[in-house]
C-alpha positions in Angstrom: 17.9 41.8 -132.3 16.7 39.6 -135.2 13.3 37.8 -135.4 13.3 34.1 -135.2 9.6 33.8 -135.8 7.2 36.2 -137.6 3.6 35.6 -138.3 1.7 38.2 -140.3 -2.1 37.9 -140.7 -1.9 34.2 -140.3 -5.1 32.1 -140.3 -5.5 28.3 -140.1 -8.9 27.1 -141.2 -10.1 23.5 -141.0 -13.6 22.3 -142.0 -14.8 25.9 -142.2 -13.5 26.7 -138.7 -10.7 29.1 -138.0 -8.3 27.5 -135.5 -6.3 30.7 -135.5 -7.7 33.9 -137.0 -5.7 36.7 -138.5 -2.8 36.4 -136.1 0.3 38.7 -136.2 3.1 37.9 -133.8 6.9 37.9 -133.6 9.5 36.3 -131.4 13.0 37.9 -131.3 16.3 36.2 -130.7 16.8 35.4 -127.1 13.2 35.9 -126.0 11.3 33.2 -124.0 7.6 33.2 -124.7 4.8 31.4 -122.9 1.4 30.9 -124.7 -1.6 30.6 -122.4 -5.3 30.2 -123.1 -8.3 27.9 -122.6 -8.7 24.5 -124.3 -9.3 24.9 -128.0 -8.0 28.5 -128.1 -5.4 27.7 -130.8 -2.2 27.4 -128.7 -0.9 24.1 -130.2 -2.0 25.3 -133.7 0.4 28.3 -133.3 3.1 26.0 -132.1 2.6 23.7 -135.1 2.9 26.6 -137.5 6.1 27.7 -135.7 7.5 24.2 -136.1 6.8 24.2 -139.9 4.5 21.1 -139.6 1.4 23.2 -140.3 1.1 25.7 -143.1 -1.2 28.8 -142.8 -4.4 28.8 -144.8 -3.7 32.5 -145.4 -1.1 35.0 -144.3 2.7 34.6 -144.0 4.9 32.7 -141.6 8.6 33.3 -141.5 10.7 31.0 -139.4 14.4 31.6 -138.8 14.4 34.0 -141.8 12.8 31.4 -144.1 9.2 31.9 -145.4 7.0 28.9 -145.3 6.0 27.9 -148.9 9.4 29.2 -150.2 11.7 26.9 -148.3 12.4 23.2 -148.1 11.1 22.4 -144.7 13.4 19.4 -144.4 16.3 21.8 -144.4 14.5 24.1 -141.9 13.2 21.6 -139.4 16.6 20.5 -138.0 17.0 24.1 -136.8 13.9 23.9 -134.7 13.6 21.8 -131.5 10.1 20.5 -130.8 9.1 18.6 -127.6 5.5 17.4 -127.0 3.5 14.3 -126.6 2.8 14.2 -130.3 6.5 13.5 -130.8 6.4 10.9 -127.9 3.8 8.9 -129.8 6.2 8.6 -132.8 9.1 7.2 -130.8 9.7 3.4 -130.4 9.1 2.4 -126.8 11.8 -0.3 -126.9 14.6 2.2 -127.6 16.8 3.2 -124.7 16.7 6.8 -123.5 20.2 7.4 -124.9 19.1 6.0 -128.4 16.0 8.1 -128.3 18.0 11.3 -127.9 20.7 10.2 -130.3 18.3 9.6 -133.2 17.5 13.3 -133.3 21.0 14.0 -134.6 19.9 12.4 -137.9 16.4 13.8 -137.8 15.0 10.2 -137.3 12.7 8.7 -134.7 14.1 5.2 -134.7 17.7 3.8 -134.8 18.4 2.0 -138.1 21.9 1.7 -139.6 23.3 5.1 -138.8 26.5 5.3 -136.9 27.0 7.9 -134.2 30.4 9.3 -133.3 31.8 10.0 -129.9 30.8 13.7 -130.1 27.1 12.8 -130.8 27.0 10.5 -127.7 28.8 13.1 -125.6 26.2 15.8 -126.5 23.3 13.4 -125.9 24.7 12.4 -122.5 25.3 16.1 -121.6 21.7 17.1 -122.4 20.3 14.2 -120.5 22.5 15.0 -117.5 21.3 18.6 -117.6 17.7 17.4 -117.3 18.4 14.9 -114.5 18.2 11.8 -116.7 21.8 10.5 -116.3 20.7 7.5 -114.3 18.2 6.4 -117.0 20.4 6.2 -120.1 19.8 2.5 -120.7 16.2 2.4 -119.6 13.6 1.7 -122.3 11.7 4.8 -123.3 8.4 3.0 -122.9 9.1 2.2 -119.2 9.6 5.8 -118.2 7.3 7.8 -116.0 5.5 10.8 -117.5 8.0 13.3 -116.1 11.0 11.2 -117.3 9.5 11.1 -120.8 9.1 14.8 -120.8 12.7 15.4 -119.8 13.9 12.9 -122.4 11.9 14.7 -125.1 13.4 18.1 -124.2 16.9 16.6 -124.3 16.1 15.2 -127.7 14.8 18.5 -128.9 18.1 20.2 -127.9 20.2 17.6 -129.7 20.4 19.4 -133.0 21.5 22.7 -131.4 18.3 24.4 -132.4 17.9 28.1 -132.9 14.2 27.9 -131.8 12.9 25.5 -129.0 9.2 24.8 -128.9 7.7 23.1 -125.8 4.1 21.9 -126.0 2.7 21.6 -122.5 5.9 20.1 -121.0 4.4 19.8 -117.5 1.0 18.3 -118.5 0.2 15.1 -116.6 3.0 15.5 -114.0 2.5 15.3 -110.3 3.5 18.2 -108.1 7.1 16.9 -107.5 7.6 16.2 -111.2 6.2 19.6 -112.2 8.4 21.5 -109.8 11.5 19.6 -110.9 10.8 20.3 -114.5 9.9 23.9 -114.0 13.2 24.4 -112.1 15.2 22.8 -114.9 13.5 24.8 -117.6 14.1 27.9 -115.6 17.8 27.2 -115.6 17.7 26.6 -119.3 15.7 29.9 -119.9 18.3 31.9 -118.0 21.1 30.4 -120.0 22.2 33.2 -122.5 23.4 30.5 -124.9 20.1 28.7 -125.0 17.9 29.1 -128.1 14.8 31.3 -128.2 12.0 29.5 -126.6 8.2 29.2 -126.9 6.2 27.1 -124.4 2.5 26.3 -124.4 0.7 25.8 -121.1 -2.7 26.0 -119.5 -1.4 27.0 -116.1 0.6 30.1 -115.1 2.0 28.0 -112.2 4.0 26.1 -114.8 5.8 29.2 -116.2 9.5 28.8 -115.4 11.6 31.6 -114.1 13.4 33.4 -116.8 10.5 33.6 -119.3 10.3 37.1 -120.7 7.0 37.4 -122.6 3.5 36.1 -122.6 0.9 35.6 -125.4 -2.7 35.1 -124.4 -5.0 33.6 -127.0 -8.8 32.9 -127.0 -11.0 31.5 -129.8 -8.1 31.7 -132.2 -7.3 35.4 -131.7 -4.5 37.0 -129.8 -5.8 39.0 -126.8 -2.4 40.1 -125.3 1.2 39.8 -126.3 4.1 41.5 -124.6 6.5 41.5 -121.6 5.4 39.1 -118.9 5.9 41.7 -116.1 3.3 44.0 -117.5 0.9 41.8 -119.4 0.4 38.8 -117.1 -2.1 40.3 -114.7 -5.6 39.7 -113.3 -7.4 41.8 -115.9 -5.8 40.2 -118.9 -6.0 36.6 -117.7 -9.7 37.0 -116.7 -10.5 38.3 -120.2 -8.6 35.4 -121.7 -10.3 32.6 -119.7 -13.7 34.3 -119.5 -14.0 34.3 -115.7 -12.8 36.5 -112.8 -9.2 35.5 -111.9 -6.6 36.9 -109.5 -2.9 36.6 -110.6 -0.1 36.9 -108.1 3.6 36.8 -108.4 5.7 35.1 -105.7 9.3 35.7 -106.3 9.9 34.4 -109.8 6.8 32.3 -109.9 3.2 33.0 -110.8 -0.1 31.8 -109.4 -3.7 32.3 -110.5 -7.0 31.5 -108.8 -10.7 32.3 -109.2 -12.5 34.8 -107.1 -14.7 33.2 -104.4 -18.4 33.0 -105.2 -20.3 35.9 -103.6 
């Protein structure tokens, strides 16, 4: 099984502070990883390196067989799907949902003079339908609810048929119903053997979709745990990661964590 992402001794330093510090980690083809940790731990920094939008200060990052610093990132980036609110801020709010997804086919954020063929539109509609957005094709992106925007962004990230799909807090800001609907749909995607390798950042283990195979826990820029979710997502490891006593329980294919009552 080949590696789609390999970080070796990677550090990212800004203004004298290490956002991630001497990180070594690899993601193999077909794996579905979730990254958890407290605010400021370095989760999004790792994802930005994996997306090729952030270069390490030191160490080596190899994405889809290409080493950062030795590859034209404009050739590499179409092979990577990225969905997060940073992308949402770049998208015109007056575009329709369908246009928002279609523009990804040309690596653009806004429709200009490009022409889309029937296959492009068919793919866009299929991804939107898969994420429950078929009724919103002609709605303006700026009028969508938080959950509808998140689902549109995931459909957009899938449009280029990526080999690596990166999800930055896809359930953040959603109400309970929106979160559960998104987790269910992501679980279906995670169990699809033809879906790309996936890495998802979250603060909450309750947001981990069924079908995710591995967990990485990071604290203060350093990896504390990385391995199969069945063995590594436990009370001891999560307590160390967040710095307080926590109890982790698994209910079917879902996870839950809560703090111990004060004695």
